[in-house]
N, C-alpha and C positions, 0 to 999 in steps of 0.2 A: 664642834665648830670653833674655830680661832674667834677672837673678839673683833679681828678685822672682817672675817666673814660674816658674823652677826650683824655688825654695822652697815655693812654693804648690802645684805640681804634687805635690812631695814629700808635703806633709801631706793632700794630696786622696788619697792612697792609703790613709789611714787612716781616713777617714770621708766623708760627704757633703760634696760642695764648699760647699753653701751653709751647712751647719751650720759647717764650718772658716771660712768667711768672717765669718759672724756671731760666732763667738767670738773671731776676730781682733780684730774691730773693737770689741768689747766690752772686750779685753783692753788694747787701745792707749788707749782712754777713760780707763779705770780708772787707767791707769800715769800720768796727767796730770790726775787728780781734784786740786781744791784743798781741802786742809782737811776732807778726809772719810774716814770710817774705812772701814778697807779690807772690802771685801765677800767672803762667802765665793763660790768660783770653782770652776769645773770645769777651770781651765786648766793645773794642775799637770802633767800628761803631756806637754804641747805648749809648754812657757813658752820655753824656748831657741829653739825653732823660730819662735814668735812674735816674739820679740825679733828674730831675725833677719831675718824678714819686716819687721817696722817699720823696720829700719836700711835695708834693701834699697829699700823706698819712699822713705824720705827721702832717700837718696843719689841716686835716679833722679828724684826731684822737684827737688832742688836743681840737678842738671845741665839738666835740662828748663828751669828758671828762668832759666839763664843766656841763653836764645834767645827766651823766651815770658813773658808778663806774667802768666799763671796757666797751671795744668794740672792737670787732673782724671783724673789717672792711675787714682783709686779708681773712678769712673764707668766710664771705659772698660773698665778690664780686667773689673768686675761685668757689664757688658752682654755683653761678648764669651765669658767664660769660666766665668761664675758663675750669671747668672740664667738661670732657667728659661723655656721658652717658655709654659707654663701660667700661671705667675706673672706673666708680662709682659701676657698677655691678660686675666687675671682682674682684674687692678689698672689696666689700660689704661697701663702704664708706658712711657714714651717719653722717653727723656733728650734734652733739648734740645742740638742741635750748638752748639760754641763760635762759630760763624759767627753764628748766631742770636742767642745770648745777647749778644754783642759788639754787635749793631745794636740789641737791645732796650735795652742800658746806655745807648748814644748817645742815642736817643730819648728814654729817661725819664729821666735823669740832671739834665738842667736844671729838672725840673718837682717835683723832689724835695726836701723840707725836713727834712733831719737824718737820716732813715731810710728804708729800704727794706724792703718786706714782699712774701715770695713763698709764698703759701699752698699751692702745690704744688712746693716746692723742689727734690724729687729730690736728686740728690747736692751741690747747691748751685752750680751752674755760672753761673746768672743773679747770683747774690749776689756771685760771685767776680769776675764781669765788672763788676758795679757797684763793688765795693770798689776794682777797679784804675781806674775810669772816674773815680772821686770821689777818686782819691789817698788813700783810707783815711779820708774825712772822714764816711762815711755809717755807722750803726749799722744792720747786717743782720739781719733776722729771716726764718727759714726755718720753714715748716710743711709735715708730710706725715703721710699715713695709714700710710706703710710705714716701719716701723721700721729696717730697713737702710738706706734711703735717709737717713734722719734721721741715723744714726750716720755715715755716708759725708760727709754736709754738716757735721756736727761736726769732723770730722778734716779736711777740706779747709779749713774757717774757721779751725780752729786752727793747720795747718801755713803758712796764707799770711797769717797776722797779722789776719786779719777780725775785727771786733769786734760781738758781738750776739748773739742766741739762736736755738736749734733747738728746735721743740716738736714732739713726737710726737703728733698729735692728728688728729682728724676735723674740718677746718675747716667743713664743711657742718652739722654736728650739734651743733659747739661741744663736743665731748668730748675732755677733755685725758688723756693717758696718761702721759707724762713729759716732760721737758725739760732743756735744757743752757744754760748762759751761757758765752760763749767770750771770752777775751782782752779783759776788761773793766775790768782794774785796770793802773795805771804804777807801776813803783818806781823813784824818782828820775828821773821823766820819760819812761822808757821802757817799751814795752809787754810785760807778762808772759806769756808762753805758758801758759793754762792753761785747766782746763775746770771749769765748777761744776756740780752738779745743781741744778735749779730747779723749786719745788714749783708746783703750780697757781695759788695766789695771786700768787707773784712772777712767773710766766710772763705773765699777765694785767696785772699791773700794770707790766710791762717794756713791753709794748706800748701800754698805754693813758696811762701818765703819764710826760710828756717827761724830768723830771728823774731816771727810772730809766735813761735811755740816757747820763747822764753817765759819763765815766771817773773811778774813785776812784783818790787817790793814796794809796799805801801807805807807812807808815813803816818796816815790817820786810819782809823777803824774805817771799815767798809760799810756805808749804809744800805741795809735791806729793810724791805718791810715785814715786821715780825708778824706771826700768827696772832698775837696779842692784839696789836694794833687794828686788824681786821675785826675784831670782835667788838671793840670799844666805839 
C-alpha cells in the first residue's frame, strides 16, 4: 500500500469512507482559496491527518509525473476504494480511462479555439489530457452534477497547473450550485497555484465572454491560506 492509502485507511476507521473523502477534498480546497475568509469547518479533529494525506497525495503525484504527463490519482483511488456501487449506478458514473481521454484530446485539440468545455467532467481526466496536448494553451472548463467529482476536478487542475473553472451544476437544466476558478493568475509571468470561489454570474461570464478567460497579471503576491496556518 502507498502512504496515501495507509493514511486514508486509518481515517476510514473513524467515519464512513465517503464522508472522510469529501471532507478531505473540501479541506484541501479551502487551504488553497485565494483572498477568501476562512469558513467554519468540521475538520478540527482530523486536520493533522488531512495535511498528512495531502502531502502523501502530492508526493505520489510528483513521483508519477516523472514518467507520465498527467495522473489522476484522486479519480483512480475514488473509483476503487471510496465510490459505492449504488452511487455509481444512480448517477451513471463511469470515469473515462486515460487511453480514451488521450485519444479524445488528439482528435479535438486541432478544432479548439482557446478553450475546452467538458459538461460531464468527472475527476477532470479529459481536461488534463487537453491541457497536456495543448501545452497549457487552453482554458479548461469542467461541469458536473456530482459535487465530489467537481472537487476532484478542481484539485486535479490545481495540482497540474491547468487554468480554468469547475462548475458544480446541472448542465441539462442549467442549474448552478457553486463553482471554482483555478490557476488563472500570473505573478511576474509565472502561474500562481490557487483556487477562487466563483459566483453564478462570474461562472457564466467566464464561459460566454472571451476576455474572462485571459490571464491577469498581479503586482502583489496572492494571499492564500497556507496549510501551516491551519495547524497553528
